[in-house]
N, C-alpha and C positions, 0 to 999 in steps of 0.2 A: 503493501497499502505507503503511496505519496504521500504523506503526512501535510501537514501545515506546517510543523517547520520545517520540511524538508525545501516547503517552496519558501519560506520566510528568509530561510536560514540563506536560498538564494536569491534575494531580494532587498533585505538591508542588513546592516552592519553589525552582526553580531560576535563575539569575544570567543574564541576558539584556544581553550586552556591547550597546552602541550605538557611545556615539562616545569613549566608555573607550576610551583608549591598552591594543596587545595587541603583545607581542617572543617576536620569533624565539626557542622555546625552546632552537637553539644556537648562535646568533651572538651574541642577548643582545640585536639589533638590535630597533627599533618598526618593525613593520609593520601592514601599510591592514592596518582592523580587517574582513574579510570575512568571511560565514558558513564559507567555503573554510577560509581559514586559522582562525578561532577554532576551530571544531568539530570539526574532522580533523586540517589540519597540524599547528600545536603539540599536538597529544593523540597522534597518532602520535609527532612526534619523542619528548617525553617518558616515554611506554611504550618506546621504544625502547634507551632507554636505561638507563632505572631497572628495568623488566622483562626487559627479552632481554639487558644488563650492555653493550652498546657504549658507549663511547666516545666523551664529546662530540666529542670532535676525531680523530676517527675519519669524520666525518658532516659535510656540507656539504647546506643548499637550498640550492634554483637551478641546479639542476645543468645546462650546456649539455653535449648527449651527440655525440661526430662519428657523421653514418651516413652515410660515402659522403663527399661532398665538402660534403657541410652538414650547418652545426650546427644542431637542430633543439631542440625544448625550450623554456623549462628543464624535467625533472623537477623532482618539487619537493622530494623527501627524493633521495640519493646514503650510502648504506655504500659506504665502504672495507673492505677485506680488514684492511689497519692504517694508522695516521695518521700512516707515514711517507711515503707515496707515494698522494695523492691526485689519481691520475690516472685516464683512462678505462679503463686498461687495467688499472687496479686495482682495479674495481667489483664487490662483491660483490652488494648487491641495489638495486634502487632502487623507488621511493616514487615511487604518486601519487594524489593527495588531491583528491578535489570533494566541493561542499558537502552538505548532509543529503536533497537532494531531487534528484541526480540522479543516474545510472549512467550516467551511459555513462564513458567513458575508458579501462579495461581495453583497447582493444586501443589507445591512443596510450601505456599501456603495454608490452603486448607492440613497438610500434614503437624506443623507448628500449632495450628491452632487445637487438633486434636488433644493436644499432648497438654497444651495450657486449659483445662478446664473453664479458668475466671474467663478467660479473656473471650468478649463480647463483640467488638470486630475485626475485620480484617482490612487491610489495603493493599492492595496490587497497583503500582507505580512502576512505567520506565523512561520517566520521561513527559512523555506523549498522552500516551492513554491510558485511564485509571481503574480500577476497579471495587468496589466497595462488598466487602462479605458479610453476611450476620449470622453467627455464631448460633443455632439451635442445641436444645441440652437431649432433643427426640430425632428421631432417623425426620429428615435426612440429614441433621447436622449440618444445613448451610444455607445459607438463599442470598444472591445477588438484591442490595443495597444500593441507595442511590447518596450517599454519604454518612458521617459519623459524625455521631454529636456534638458543637463544643463545649468544653468542660464546663461542668453545671446546668447545662440545659439540657432540653430534653429533642428530640430528632422531630421537630411539629411547622407548623404555619411558626417562623419567626415572628416578633411583637414588634413592630417599625424604631420602638426607643433602644433596641438590644443589637441594632444591627452593626455590622461591625464594618467600618474606613476599611478597604481594600491592598495588601502590602504590596501584592504583587498580583497578574491580571492576563499577564500572557498564560501563561499553562494553565490554564482555568481557560482563558479562549477556546485553547489546539485540543483539552480535555474534551470538549462539548465539541467542534469539529469531528475530532479523529469517530466523535460515538455515531454522531449524522452519519458522517461518511460510512464507516462501516453495516452501520445499524440499515441506512434507510436508503444508500446506492445512490444516491444525488450527487449530482454534477458539479463542480467545485463552485461554479457560480450559485445553482440553487444551495446547495450550504450556504453560501455567505449574508444572501437574504434573507432564508430562516433565518439565521445568529441574530440578523437586523431585526427582524421583528420582533422577537423575543429580546435580546437588549433597551429596547425602543420599551418595551408594555413593561418590563420590570423596573425603566426608569419614570413614565406614568404612572406605579406604583407607586412606588416608596413618596410619589408628588402629592400621593392623595393625603390632605390633612385629616380629613375627615374620619377615618379607621385609625384602629390605635394596632390593629390585625393584618399583617402580608396576607392580600389576598392571592399577590405573583409568590407561590410555595406550594411544596407539597407535604402532607405529611405519613410518617412510616406503614401508616393503613391502606391509605387508598393508594401506595407505590407498589404492594401486595396485591391487594384488588387487580390493579392492573393490567400488572404480572401474569395472575389468573381470567383478567378477562372479564374482568366484571365493572360495571358502569360506573363509575360519580361522581361528586362534586366537582373534582378536582379542574374537568377538563372545561365544563361552565363557567368555573371562576377566570381561565384564562381564557377562555371565549368576550366573556364581559368585559373584559379588560380589552384586546384587540377589535371589539366593538367602541368604547372607550375613545381610543387611538386613534384609528380609522375616525369618528364622528368630529374630536377634535384635528385634527391633522387632513384634512382632506388634501393636502397637496403635496404629502407626501407618500398616504395610501388612496388606493384604490375601494370602490364602496364594496365588492368584492371579494378582496382579500382574503386569506386565508390563513393560518399554519397547515404547512403541507409537512408537517411531519407522523410520521405515527405515534400515535397517543404514550406508549413507553420508552421514545424516543425524549419523545416533550418531557416525557416527568424526569431521566434522566440530568436533563439541560436544567432545566427547573431549582433543579434538588441541590445541582453545581452552584446558582447565581442569587440562589436565597436566601443568604447568610448574608450577603453584601451588603453593605448604604453604597451605589455605585455614586450616586449625587454629589456627598461627601468627601469622596475618595478622593485623592488626589488628582490637580490635573496633569502632572505629571506622568502618576503610575495609568489614569487615564488615556492621557496622548498615545503612551507608549504602547501600551495593548492595542488600543485601538487600531493605528498606524501602520503594527505592522503587521493586523488581522484585513489590512484593505489592501496593503502592499503585496501582499500572498496574494490576494483574489481579484485584484482588478490591475496584473498593469497592462499596460495599453500596447496593443496593435497596431494603432494606428497616430504612432508617432506623442503617442500624452500622455509620454511616462510620468510621474514623479519627479517631484522636486525635490533634492537631499533635502533633512532641520537644519545643518551650518550654512546650504544657502541660502533659504530661507531665510535664517534668525541675519545674519549678513548683510542682503536689502530690504530686510524690517528697518535693522537700526541707521540701515544713508541716508535713508528716505524720512526713518524720523516721523510716521503719522502723531496728529496728534487730535484730541476729544471733540474738536470743531471740521474737524476736514473726514469726508465724504475718502474710502477705499472701497477701492472697487479691483476683481481681479476677471478677468474678461470669460477668459479660460480656465476655470478653478478649481477643476479637474475635484481630489475634496479637502479642498479648503485651508491648504495650508497657510498659504499668505495671509489669510486672512483671521485665522486664530490666531497667528504668529502677531497680526497687528493689534489682536486683540486684548492680548497678553500686556503688550506695549504702552497699549493706553492706559491700560489699567493700571500698570505698573506705577506711571506718569502719574497717576491719579488719583493713588493713595499718599505719597510727598505730598500733593498741593491739595484732599480735600481731606480736613483731619474727620471732620461731622462724621461718623457711621453711615448714617441716614442718606443722607446726602453725599457718598461716594456710594454708595448701592444705587440710590436713584441716576444720578450721571453715568458710572460701566451698563448699565443697564438700558439708560438712553442712545449710548453711543451703537452699541449691540445692537438692537432692529433697527436703527433709523440711521445708521454712516457705515456700516456694512453691504457689498455689493459683489453677489456674483454668479457669474455666466455658464453656463456649461455647453454643450451638444450632446453631449452621450450621456440621456436618463437618469441611468445608473448610479451613474457617478454625484449626480444636482443631489439624489437622493440620499447617496454617503455621507455627502458631506453637508443639509441638511441634520442630519441623525447626527454626524459628530457636532456639532454647535451645537447642537441641542445636549452632549455629551457633554459640551465643553460649557455649559449654563446655558445660552440662548444666542441670539444676531442668525438664526438661523429664517427669519423672515425676508433677507433679502438675499432668499440663492436660489436662483429660479434655471429652469431649461428655456436655451434660446440656441440659436447658430449667433454669434456674436459679431458674423460678417455680410451679413443680410442687411435691409433695407430696416431705416429705424425706426419706422411706424409698426413695424412687427414687431420687433423688441420690443419698445413700447408696451403693446397691447399683449404679450408675454407675462411681460413685469405685472403690468393692473390685472393679469388670470391670476395670477399666481400671488395674489393684496405684495410686491415687493417695495418697497419705497423707489419713486420715480425715476429713471435714466432717462437722456439725452446728449445729444452731443455739447461738446464746452459746459457741463454739469461739474463733474468728477475734480475733488484735489490732490489724488492720488492713487492712482493704477501700478500696482503688482500685478507681476505675471509671468508663466514659463505655458509660454503656444505651443501647439504641436505644432512639431518638423519636421521635414523629410520630403523627401519626392515621392512618399508611397501616397501620400493622403493630400495629390496635387488637388484646386480648386479649380473646374472646368469650367463651372457654370457663368455665360455672356449676362446670368444675370447680377448677378453678381461681380463680377471681372469688369465691368463699364459704369461701376460703382467706383469704383476705390482708380486716384490715380498711379498706383501702383500697382495696376489691372491691367495697365495700355504697353503700348512698347512705350521705351525710350532712345530717343534718337541725341547718337551728339552733335550739338555744331557749335563750333569756337570755343571749343574748349570745356562746353556746358555739356550737359542735359537738357534735353527737352522733352517736357510728354507729347507722344504723338495722338491721333483720334484713332489709331488704332485699334483694337482690342485682345490683348494676347487671348491666345488659345487655351492654357492655361498658369494658373502662379502656382508658390508655394504660401502652404495657409499663415508659417509666422511670417510674410515681404507682408502682405496682408493684415495684419496684424496690428503691426507697427503703424503702422497710416491711421488701423482707427483707434489704437490706444491712445493715438494723440489726438482723431475725432472726439473721444469721450473727455478729456483733459479742459477743465479750463485754462484760460493765457494763468499762468506761472505756477500750473499744476506739474507735478510730480510723476513722472515713468520710474521702475526697475521694470527689465522687462530681460528672460535669460533669452539669448541667439545664439545658434550656430557660430562659431567663428567664419565660416566663407562669407557673411554678409558683409564681415567687417572687414575680409582684406580680400573675396573674391573679385578679381581685374573687371569677368563683367558683372558683379554687381555695385561697381562705384555710381548707378544711378538713383541706388536704391541711399546710399552713403552722403548722397547730397541733398536728396528728399529729405533723409533726419536732418541734415546740418537747417535748411532750407523752413526746417519747422520751429523748433527748438536746442539749445545751448547741450552741450556737449558738457555732462557733469565730471561722469567718469567713467571709468570701463575696468570692471575684476575679470583676468581671467582666469578659467577652469580649468582644472587637468584634466585627463583624459578618465582619468577616474570617476571619474564624477557619477555618470549615467551608467556607467559600465553592472554595479548592483540591482539598479532602478529596469537593466531592461534593454538599455540604446548604450551604443555605441557610438559617441560624436564627441565632440571637442567644441566646448563653447563658451562664450561669456555672458558676465552680467553685464546692460548696458545702462547707463544710470541718464535722463533726460531730462529737463524742464520747457514747458512750451513758452513759446513768447510771442508776440506780434508780431507782425514781420517790420516796423520804425526799427525792434529795440533787436530783431535778427539782425538788419541791417547793420544796424550800429556795431556790435559785437565785431562780425565776420569784417569788419575795419582793421582790426582790433585783433590781436593775440589775443590770447586768454587762458588761464591754467585751468589743466583738465586733470586727474586725481586717477593715478594708474596703479592699480598693482597687479599682482599675479600671482595666485597662488597654485601650491606645487603638494602640498602636503592637504588634502582635505579632510584625513582624518580617521578611514579606511584609504587597503588595498583596491587597487584596480582590479577585481577579481569577482566572479558569478558572487562568494560569501563576504560580498563589504567586510573582509576580517577588520578590526581594529585594528591599527598603530599604534606604538606607546612610543614614549622617549623611553632610548637606553641611556646608560653612566657609557665608559668607555670600558669597562671589565662586563658589559653585556647584562646589566642590572637593570629592571624598570627604574626610573626616576618616579618617585611618590613626593602629595603633597602632604599637609601638613595632616592630613589624618587617616594616609598611610596608602593612597586609595595613587593608583596608578593615571600617572599624566596623558592624556591622549598628544601622542604629533598630531599637529595641524596647523599651518598658516592662518586660518580666518580669524582666530582674537588679536592677532599681531594686524592682521590688514585692516579690521575694526581700529584697532588704536589709531594705527597711523592714520583712516578715515578722522578721526576727533583733532589731532595733532594741526593735518589740515586744517581745520575747520579753521582752527587757535589763527594762523596766519593769512589764509583767502577766505574769501567770501563768496563761498560754493556756491547758492543757492540765490538766484535775485526776487528780490522782494517790494 
């Protein structure tokens, strides 16, 4: 089976341990750096402590179980009922771990449970898939279940005041994904859509403050009944949550939308998620899990590949949006630029708005009224909306349309989606990574004729002039340059990722002349070849920063030389391979360099480029105002 982790690790940068030391989470002792230990054992130990609440001193790794006259094992991890009695007679649960390519070990786990008569639960985990076993006193002696209880709590419908923020969601999403994949046989995109619906109604339930007990959840009795083919209230509760979501978010769900999973599969997935408080989980934890999950399933084959976070952060910090500016991404994909802009504005708001009520009001107002995202791919629009809701809000400004069509059509799409109005010359900031590549050329004459850059340009007297001839085709990235400048108000700022061919190709000189006839070139940051390889594309690109100015100011600028900030990123923070392996600073002796908290320091130039930009701005007037 191709697991979500296989796809994720070929999509985003993950740390791959080799000879590096690893330590048991419970004992803090150094342990052998095997795939089983680093991918499963240490991970589940931390989750049992942080997410389930079991104390470090009530768990032991490598515990041998007495079965008859024989010592078997050791079991990878054992949880005791308390820390006072760490003997076999006081075992509560046993964990068996395997590496990611192993599916055996469940029978081994059952053998441990058979020997430890006090044990109530067993967990089998291989870093991707997870199986929970409930030990029974009578034949058949065990049954499958959907989770284990958190310390001191029953395994049932949780109260909302007992929900806990997640400390790590990537592995949880992986387990859910793989369970759906194996048990329902859905294709990758179908699995993705079902997970999105489930996550959405989970958040809807959390935000329903009229009920103290969660509707999004399942009891152990209900789970058992479903395994036996019996009908109970679980399905009705989940269907009501989906109905509520459809009625409140018609821009995301169609009226005939259903959850297309076997009831037993849905029960397992809900059981994995029901104890988490996603609304109050760290934004970074939610964002990381959501992005990795999206990257794994939505890698574009039409040139709409994803923008890595370091590049998004760099662009947002150079553009520096504020709470009074409208930020647009006309090819928004999964909303990365919009989320980062929202975070940037909120961070600055915290520093100037001290009253908590005023801060929340200003933050919400910006998210609802000042963020606009457009994408031609309806699946990505839906993803982006859901991501913005996960991030708190800001989804109302995201809608499905083709940013290259006639403005009246775009306006109509925005109105239909109840988005803030859009028009030419109307936004202060555009941040985007448009689709590029010859694969998806625009050939519609109806579109091409409305663009200056959709026409043939002819060189006369050393300069290019637009002719009346409409091209047969044009790559979308060139048309997006013009359209982004169309959207911008005077003195508006543009940050756009473009292939280097536009910046240096001899045949595209006319495009460069067009850009400089409409805007001031503020900065160019060259990206390494490795930037987009882990995200599914092999292209050398740069980020171009422009400011739209009127013709008089452009004419005055062109009569004199002016400063342009130039930077070349060599290290993006990960390797240029399909895994995007994170790279770290090392000293002359081959040892990792660590920060004051003992964490390895990523080898990257992005931070230095941002510092260089800030220094540049102290000595130069970068933006006109």
